[in-house]
N, C-alpha and C positions, 0 to 999 in steps of 0.2 A: 411805370416800370413793373416787370413781372415780380411776383412774390418769391420769397426765398424757397418756398416749397416747390414752386414750378421750376425754378432754376436747378434745384436738386434733381427734379425729374428729368430735366434735359441731360444732366450728367449721367444719370442711370441709363438713359437711352444711348448716350455716347459709348458707355461701357459695353452695352449689349451689342451695339453695331460693330465695335472694334473686334469682337469675337468672331464675326462673320468673315473677316479677312477680305479677300478680293472678289467675293461673290457679289457683284454689284446688284444683280436681280434680287437677291435675298436682302441686301441692305435697303433697297428701295421699298420692298414689301414690308420690312420691319418698321421703317420710318413712317409710312402712311398709316400703319396700324396704330402706332403710338401717338400719332398726331391727333387722333380722335379724342383721347382722354386729356391730352395736354392743353388743348384749346376748346374743349367741350364741343367738338365738331360732329356733325352727323355723317360726314363723309370726307375723304381725303384722296388725293391722287398726285402722282408724279407724271407729268406729260413731257415728252421729249419732242423737239421740233425736228421733223423728218421731211425735208422738201417743203411742200406747200401745206403740210398737215401738222397738227398737234396730235400726238398719239398717247393714249393712256397706257403707260408701261408698268404702273403699279397703282392699285386702287383698293380702297377699304370703305366700310360703311355703306351708305346709299349709292356710292359709286362702284361698288364691287363688281356688279354685273356689266360695267362698262369697260372692263379690262380689254385692251386691244382696240378700243374704239378710236376712229380717226375723225378729227374735226378740221374744218377749214381754218388755217392759221390766220387768214386775213379777217375773219369774222368772229374771233374769240378774244376774250380778255387775256387768255394765256398767250396767244400770239402777240398781242400788243405788249405784254410784259416782256416777252423775249426780244421784240424789236427795239424797245426803249430801255431794257435792262433796269427796270425799276419796279418796286413793290406797288401793286395795284389792289384796290379794294372796291367791291361792289356791295352796296347796302340793299339793293332791290333789283333783282334780275328782270323784273317785269317792266321797269322804267329806265334801266340803264342801256343806252344805245350801243355801248361797247361790247356787249356780251352776245353770245349765240343763244337767243332766248329759247329756241326749240330744244337745243341740247340741255339747257338748264331744266326745262320742264320735264324732259325725259328722265333725267337723273333725280329730280326732286330737289334741286338746289335753288334757294331763294336769295341767299347772300353768300359771298365768298371773299377770300383774300388769296392772292397769288404772289409768290416770291420767286425771283429769278434764280436759276441754277447755272453756275458758270463752270466751264471746263477749258483749261489752257487759255484763259483770257476771253473766251467766247461764251455768250449766253446760249445754252443748248436746250433749256427746258424750264419747267416751273414746278414748284411744290405748291399745291393748292389745297386749302381747307374750305369745306362747304358746310352750310347750315340750311335746314329746311325753313328757317325763320328769317325775317328781314333784320338788317342792321345788327347782326349777331357779334361781329368781330370789332375789336378796338386796337389801340396802339400797343397795349401790353401783349396782345395776341401776336401782333406783327413782330414784336421784338423776339418772342419765343420762336416763331416760325423762321425768323432770320437765322437764329442759331442752328435750327435743324437744316435749313437749306445750305448753310455753310458746311455742315457735317456731310450731307449728300455730295456736295461739290468736291470735298476732300476725298471722299470714297471714289468718286469718278476719276479724280486725278491719279490716285494710287492704283486704280484698277487698269487704267489705260494710258497713263502718262500724257503725252502730247498728241496722240493719234486719235482723232475724232472718229475715224472709221472703226477702230478697235473699241472705242467707247460704246458705240451702238451695238457691236457684237456682244460685249460684256453685259450690256443691259438686257439683251434679248435671248441669251443662251445660258444654260445651266453650267455652272463652273466645273462640276465634277465630270460630266459626260460630254460636254460641248454640244449637246442636243439643244434644240429650241426650248425655251422655258414657257410657262403658262401664258405669259403676256403675248409672245410671238405666236403661240398656238391659237389663241383667241383672235388675234389680228388676222391670221391666215384663214381661220374658219369663217370669220365674217366676210372675207374676200371670196371664199368659195361659195358661200350662200348668195352673195350679190352676183357672182358670175353665173350661177345656176339660174337665177331669176332673169338675168339679162340675155344670156346666150343659150339657155337650156342645156347646160353642161352638168350632168349629174356628178356628185362627189360622195365620198364615204368617210365616216369617222369610226375609228377603233379606240376603245378604252382598254388598256392593257395593264393588268395588275399582277405584279410578281408574286408568286407563291413561295413561301418558306423563307423569306428574307429575315423576319424576326427571329426565327429559330437559328439561322446562321449567325446573326448578331449575338444572340444570347449564348450560343455554344462556343463560338470561335472568336468573337469580338468584332468591333466595327471595322477594323482594318480589312478583315476577310469579307465582311458584308459589303464594304465599299468596292472591293475588287470584283465581287459578283455583280454589283450594279453596273459597273463599267463594262464588263463582258456582256451582260444582258443587253446593254445599250448598243454595243457594237453589232451584235447579231440582229437586233431589231432594225438597225440602220441598213444592214446588208440586204434585208428583205425588201427594202423600199426602192422606189424609182426616184429619179432626180426631181420629178414634179411633185412628189409627196413631201409632207412635213412630218418628221418624227420628233416628239417632244417629251421631255421629262416634266410631268406636271407637279411632281413633289413626292419625296419619299420613294415608295415602291410603285408609284402610279405613272403610267406613260400614256401618251396619246398619239395617234397617227391620223393624218388627214390624207385621204387618197383622192388625187385629182389628176385626170378624171377617172370615172369608173364606167364600165359598159352597162352594168345593171346591178341590182341588189345581190345577185348571185356572186358577183366579184368579191364581195366581202368575205364570203365563206371560203373562197379560193385563197385569199390573202391570209386569213386566219390559219388555214391548213399549212400554208407556206411558213408562217412564223413558228407554228408548233413544231414543224419538222426541223427548222433551223435551231431550235432550242433543245432538240432531243439529245444531242451529244453533251455529256457532263463537262463541266469546266474544271480543269486541273490547276491546282495552285499549291505549291509547297508540299507535294506528295499527297495531297488530299483531293478528292473528287466532290464537286458540288453540283447537284441537280439543278437545272434551269427549267422552271415551269412557270406557266402564266395562265391566268383566266382572262379571256378576251371577249368583249361584247362589241357589236357593231351597229351602226345606224346609217341609212342611206338618205342623201339629199337629192331630190325632194320627197322620195317615197315615204319617209318617216317624219317629214316636217321640214320647215325652212327657217326655224328660229334656232340660233346657235345654242342657247341654254337648253332648249327642248331636245335637240339632237344629242347633246352630251348626256342628258338625263336618261334618254332611251338606251344609248350605248352602255351607260353605267349600269342600268338595271339588267340588261342582258349579260353583262360581265358577271354580276353577282349571281345570276341564274346559273351560269356555267360553273362558278366557284362552288355553289351549293351542290350541283350535280356531281362535280368532281369529288367533293368530300363524301358524298353518299356512296359513290363507286368504290372509294378507298375503304369505307367502312365494311362493305360487303366482302371485300377481299380479306 
């Protein structure tokens, strides 16, 4: 049985998760982060079953860079867990025939335990804890993870009631803006990279950072700050095509995947279009709020074909723009 200290930790996690309300994406992100300390895991993930795939929709620790990764449901322990609706444990991924060994090596997972997640009577995914060491997890860990999986399942139910289609939307979209969240952004980015390699279709990524949100929150309060975020999101969405993906990556950071693009010059054209769309101030309760952003872009494959590398390049260029903008304001 888990210790009293560990059970109290589960209660603390439940309290924190309750504060997140119906934002299922944030609930899942919080749970996988707290799973690390709860069972001394090196990594944790929530995978949802989507067709023939198991998709990483929340990830922490050694699995963090696998967010949005798709695995073959028939060749993974997670898929087996979903199909049989039972807790499964792997003590050594190198010798267990049920696991996707290549995926385990990629993540750095040597042992794991997976718990089924249920929604409206159907097993829709798993909560997975991972360790870089063999035979790391025991029955007490399974009992703790079962409590957490029940918590996630309850959040799924209240976020989407009986509608499984709505469940996947809640899990992959930001609750405030209804834009794609980081999980779906990474999923789509991996798909864009694969399509570029397979069909030679170039794509682009923009990292968009709102300027001035902290000042708005500090001066007028978060109610006004949230309204500015929503308006910013609407305008960002208006500049995109149906083939593009616009995402809120967290806080005041947004991402756009442009598929396809003609050339790297297309990024500059899109950045100019977004800047023009934001030029008109946002009016709320007889106050005007300036909408400004620093934007950095990267092209696939010109700037690389690794999702993390592409994001890093776009991020660096965004910060270069932010520094240049601050410098120009200083001169004025």
